Phi, psi and omega in degrees: 000323176290320184298313184304308189298328180289320181291324180290323181289350176259146173287146180293333176292330180288327180291314170308317175299322178290333176283321178292330172292342174280345186268132187307147171301326181295329178281331170292318177301324184294314180291324173305313179289331177293305190296323172299318179293318175300312177300320177290328186292327177269337182284315187257010166065045180287137178230041176305300189295326175298308170308323181287318170303327177277001183071025185049030172284349177085185180246156176285155174272122184268126181245131177248129185197167179282148178296332177264021185293112170290324170311314174296314181296323187269333183240292194300330185285347174260012180265103182302322191289311189291347170258015179252220186230151174248126182236115180291162175298126185309319186275358173237038186270069174192144188289333175290327170291318174307298185301322179288316176301322172293328180284316185267340184233295172069338183046053187277158175278167175283122183237114178269096187282156165247120184258152178228144178254141180241130180251132184269165189298336178272015180086012176285163184229124181235135176272114168263111187262112181266142169214130174237183178297335181284324167306323181287324172282355179060033178241083180293138176272123177286144179071032186237124181258352179202236174229163190286133184287340175267012178281138176268353183296142187296156180241134185241124188252116184258133173244108174295171172278198185292123181066012176257168186206188180296351183263005175288152183296313179288334176294316177294327173299313186292309184301310183297317183295317180287321176290331179292343186254009169097013170282146160276117187248136174235124179261120175269098183291139168302155176302141175073008184236164183075025173076016174255143185276162169284113189249013176209177186269007185254136170240157187279158178203177188293350176233017179267096185269001181289332182286315177294332175288321178290318177303309188297311173310315184294318180290317176290332176279326186276331179235074192287346180263357179265119179295136175262131178234164178215155177222125176251143182236131173055241184291331172298324174297324174295315176297317186293308178306320177296319178288322181297322186289328187281325185264343173061236186281347181284345178281145179275012178284136180270323182208159182213162173217133176250127184243120178050057174285149173286338184054297175246103185300317178301317188288322178289334173296315184292325191284330187278345174248017186274304182255170185289322190286327177297327179298340170289324173292326174303309178293330179287313183293335171295323181294315183294321177295315180306312184296323177298321183300309184302330181289335181236041183294329183295332170271320184286334184286339176277339193256325193230170176290101189288322178302321178300321190286316187296324185272002189285132182250358180208168179294328180293320182293314181301311179305325182290319187270344191223290193298309180293330176292311186297326178271359179056062168241147192283325177221168183291329177288332178289318172302315183287327176295310184292330184270356188285130188283348176301331187290336193243016179295314174301343177262357181294131187237025175231158174306115181228124179259123174248134179238123179217148177264134185284335172268019184300126182276358183245310183259101181298152179287348181282348184260353178300130177274090181289305191289330177288327179282323175289340175270353172256118185277002176268350178250143160236121192256118175252116182243146182236145170306315179240178174136339184067212184251100181058022185265284178057036189284146184213158181088170190286327178272351176062035175264354174252149180239128186297315185294329182291313184287335186284318173295322178300312186288318180309299185298320183295319184286319180293319180296341179258004192269164164305335177299310173292329176293319177303314178301322182290314179293328180284319176302318185287327173297323183290316182290339190271112175294152176268124179278145185268161180294335174299315186292332190272332187282148181285335183229162174227154183237119178260125187276178178286332183276001188089004180286136177248123189230151180282137180234131185214156172275344170289140181295153179289157171310140176293330191286333179291311176302320185297307187305307182302306184291323178294324177289325181288327174293318189295321180299316187286323171300317177291335183276343173079034182271016176084348181273154189232150176283159174282166187287330182289324183287322178295326176278004180078015184245121178247128175290164182292329182295320185288324179290320175302327177286320178294319180295313181305316177302315174303312183296314185302315192283344178301322182286354184276157182303161183300315184291314178298322178297318177291332179280325177292327176293323182283333173284337177281331169296306185205113172289329183294335176300318185292305172310320169297315172300318179299316187294315183295314170313313181288316178296330182279341178261352178298321178298323183291316181291319179304323171285328180277333186299311177295329173302309175306310179293324181299311184301316183303310181299319176305313175299321175298310180298312173309311173313311182294319178292329183290323180296324183286000000 
């Protein structure tokens, strides 16, 4: 009875506090740590237990390509790494841990670059950092400022990401790996990066392809016998893919790779401001951009709103106050839309390997152009479930980067594939000028109208006569003049007699006056064209004749009547 009265006299909350005080503090710490680990496990997207259940075997690489892709059949199908699995480092089993480790540590190899300065036509300065197998072996060649111009070994051009240069950890991993295997690697640093000052009023951005175009043309001119390859990373991948789409078949690049490209800048801008953890990356990128602006404050402060740059809290703010103003875009969204490489994927005409991680914390999977890559037979898209942004650390010691090994194998197979040989033959055909018949003939003949023709004792090549006669035959068939081509002409075969006859007809026309000659050529091409021109001329002159005819008739009748009256 007394116990009941005692419990009634004390409030229930006081009893709960007394019970909670009896629990040891160690139990509270254990509960707090458990909740914290559970929160962090999901917040930073750790996949340790999932990998543990899978035996740390990793996940298979997903390949997206066109069913008729010769690139896949000839090259990618022979790449063992792209058909294998990617297993991240166990203690870096998170995209955020991978990306953070790459930024602060990275464990890059030592690279002793040899620098060359390239000056652009607008007065800009770009640092080209070279690394060859001699540099990797630390056996430098004296009195050598670069690489041998007559060397036929392939050259790899690396385009770094946003605010990155040749000193970045992931760039060193790639450069060292490729140089060790005999490649000549050159890092094309962006303007104002790599310790080089801005010497013009032009700054780089996510869509500025003119610098990489000039550098590639310069290297192709300086080393014409060396095949050129290129790798772009992050923003550099966006620039590279955009350049390849702009130039199409005219680019001298034989093969390329785009690693962790943002693809759609507008989508990535929305993504990087969506969640709390993505905003940390947005803040980190903004700090890097503001640091870049401070390095070139003397020039940038004259061109843009410097106060707006210092007050920028996001990449979008910086692009609004600086990037889009310097690049002369109306709005930030306009800059993002026009500079997105996804608009140029369909125009890529060379072998291109694209690698992206689905858990990339910066470049979202929502921006990957799946359908565009599948529709282009020159592109193979490789996606992995994990990897972070440009990290892809693997192994217990995290000394190896998976995408570097994949790119190395891809280029080694590509460089020895028939695709490169066909590309080299096409480039050779482009560089050989076509000699005219005037240059080949021993004599020339000058006509009365000033035309110059070749004169030779040898009969003309059959292909020339074939072209002239085939055009002549088609024109006659279309005109419907009743003449029919011979069986040899229909089969695409022209006899030497027919070829000489066609050539004699051309030489005979050359002696005619220029106007009559043009009319004869026009009538020989298509008689229907003459009638069509006459019909159009009549229709166009009818309104004029219709308005002038009454005046002419009225004047004529007046003259007739006046003559009759005078006679009477």
